[in-house]
N, C-alpha and C positions, 0 to 999 in steps of 0.2 A: 879217351872219352871222346873220340873224333866224331861219333854219330850219336852221342848222348843227348837226345832232344825230348823234352817232355812238354806236355800242355796241361796247364792247370785247369781245374774244373771251373765251369762257368756258373756264376751265381746270380742272384737278382741284384738289380742296382742298388747302390747305397742311397741313403737319403739325399746325397748331394745331387743325384740323378745321373751318375756316370753310366752311359749305356753299355750292354754287353757287347755291342758291336765295335766298341774301342779295342783293337787288337795291338797287343804289345809284344815286340820281340826283346827278350831278355838275354843279353849275352853276358855270361858270368860263369868263371870256371871253379869258383867255390861253391860246391854242392849244398852246403848248409846255408849259406847266405842266399843262394838262389831260391831254395825252398821257402826261406822266410819272406823273400820278396814276393814270391807267387802267391803264398797265402794271403799276405797283406793286400795285394792288388786285387786278387779274386774277390775278397771280401768287400772290396771297393767297387765291384763290378766290371772289372777289366777282363778280357779274355788274354791269357799270357802263354806264349810259346817260348821255350827255352833252349838255347844253344849253348854248349859248354866250351867251345873253342872258336877261334877265328874262322877257319875255312868253314866250318859248319854254319856260322853266322852268315858269312858272305852267300853261301849256297841258299839258305832260306830267304835272305832279303832280296835275292834275285829270282827265286823260284816261284812255284805255284802258290806258296802260302802267302806271298806278297800281293798287295801292298799292306803294310802296317800303318797303324796311326801314329805310333811313336815308337822309338827304340831306345833301350838301356844298354849302354855298351861299356863294359869294363875295360880298363886300359890295358892291363896286363893279362894276356890270353896265351894258351899254348897254341902252337902252329902258326898263328898270324896275329900280331898284337892289334889291339882295339883301334889305334889311331890309323894303322895301315888299312884295316877293314873299312873305316870310315873314309879315308881317303879314296879308295877304290869305288865305293858307293857314290860319292859325290861326282868322281870323274865319269860315272855312268849315269849321271843326272838323277840319281835317286834323292829326292828332296825331303824325305821323311825326317821330321824332327828327332834329334838324338841327344839323350841326357848321358854324359860321359861320367862314369864312376872310377875313382882312383884313389889310393892311398898317398899319393904324391900330392902334396897341398902348397908347395912353392908357387909363387906368382908365374914364374916361368913355365912351370908345368901346365898350369890352367890355361895360360895363353896358348901354349903349343896345342892343347886339346881343342881350344876354340878355332885355332888356325886351321886345324885339320878338317874342320867341318862340323865340329860339335855345336850345338845350340844352347848348351847349359853344362855346368860342370859342378858335380857333387863329391866331395872328399869323404873318404871312409875314416872312422865310423860315422854313421849317419842315423837319424831317426826316421822310422817309417813314415811317420807323418809329414816329414819334410819332403822325402821321395815322392810321395802322393801329391803333395801341393806343387812341386815342380813340374811333374807330369801334367796335371791339370793346367798350369800356366802356359806350358809348351802348346797344349791342346787348344788353348783359347785364342792363340795367336791366329789373326786372319791370313788366310791363304791368298795371295795375290792373284788376281785374274791372269789366266793363261793366255797372253797375247803373242802373236809372232812378231809383230812390228810395234815400235813405238815412235812417234813423231812430236816433236816440240819445235815449232817454227821451222827453220831450215835444217834442223838436226833430226836424223833418222836412225833408229837402231833396229837391227834385225836379230831378234832373240833366238832364231834357230841357227842361223849362219855365223851368229856372233860377229856381226860386222856393224860399224858405224860410219856415217857419212854426214858431211854439212854441205848443203848445196852441191852435191855431187862429189865433193872432196873426200876421199876415203881417210879415215883416221884409224891409225893402228893403236889399240890400247892393250895393256897387260891385263890379266884376268881380275885383279883387284880394281883397276881403273874402270874397267867395264861394269862392275857391280856397283861402284860408286856412281857412275853416270846414269845406270839404269834406276838406281834409287832416286836420283834427282829428277830424271825424266818422268817418273811416275808421280812426281809431286812438284810440277813446274810452277814458280811464282811463290812457293812456300818457303819461309826461312827455316832452314834445317840446322840444328844445333849440333855442336861436336859430339855431345853425348848421344844424340839420336843416331849418328853415324856409327859411333862405337858399339851401341847396342843392336842396331839393326843390320849394319854391314859387316862388322867384325864379329858381332854376337858376343861382345863382352857382357858380362853380368855385373861388372864393376867398372868403375871409371877411373883408369890410371891417369896420372900426371904425364901427359905425353903430347908431343906435337904431331903424332902420327897422322891425323885428319889433315892438318894443314900442309904436310908435306906431300901427301897423295893428291889433295885437291890442287895444290900448286902445279904438280905435273900434269894433272888432267886438264887444267885451264889452258896451259901452253899448247896443248894439242887441240883442244876444241876451239879455242879463240885464236885463230890464225892472223896473220898480218893483214891489216885493213878491214878486218871483219868486226862487226859490232860485237862487244863483249856479252857473252851469255852468263857465264859463271861470276857471280858477284860476291865479295866478301862484305858481310854485314858486321860492322864494328861492334864487338861486345855481345854479338848474337850468334853468328854462324855464317851459312852461305846460302845462296839462293841461285836457282837456274831461271833466267830471265828469258822472255820470248822477245826478240828484236821486233820493233815496230816495223810493220809492213809499209813500203813506200806508197804515197797516196795515189789512188787510182786516177788516171787521166779523165779530164773532164769530158763529158758526152757532148758530141757537136752533131747529133743525128736529129735534133729537133724533138727527140722523144720527151714525153712529160715526166716530171720527177714525181715519185711517189708522195702523195699527201698535198700536192699543189694543184690537184685536179679542180675543175670547176664545181 
């Protein structure tokens, strides 16, 4: 079934207003289940393209059919498993939201699916109504502005080159640390809870009892806040963490006799 690709018929939008322009890549090797999903989503107003194996899914996600609004990715696929497909797409900077489907329901299996780059995880069997609701939730998530650089005080991040510096000092970050810092730099001065980090950076749809955030923030802080530098990453007791902007040194007083605004005659 290496090239078994089908397109579901396009239908009028549902009462919820899902537009026909919302294009879904469905990757599922079970032909019966794939057909049921196609029919349900077509009735809801989605345009669905189907790939029955991993290599075909990768080809479609990177080919002329792209970009897709959202993908539904079965975990167990012939040719190339779903998590490998997902990892390759993320490595090529394909940021399309992905809902992972799997009969594996253990917590570790869900975590692995999310770590591979999945945005949500749905275990089989499932109700079509829940599938549709999860897709709608993924599509409602705001797409962050595509910027090439972020700057917060002395801290600068190049999103293209994937580099970070503070007052010219290069800071080497691991991929997860980079994502954490990017998340904080997009929200300077805001108190960010551990749940926010787990949901928005790790993409967990549940909140496990873990010190994962604290460990990574601790490592990040040691790299960002060097010796003798004003601390930028602050722990807020009982709340979370915040990226502060260091106060700029006071400007030197003017001695040229120029008038100060607001003090004119």
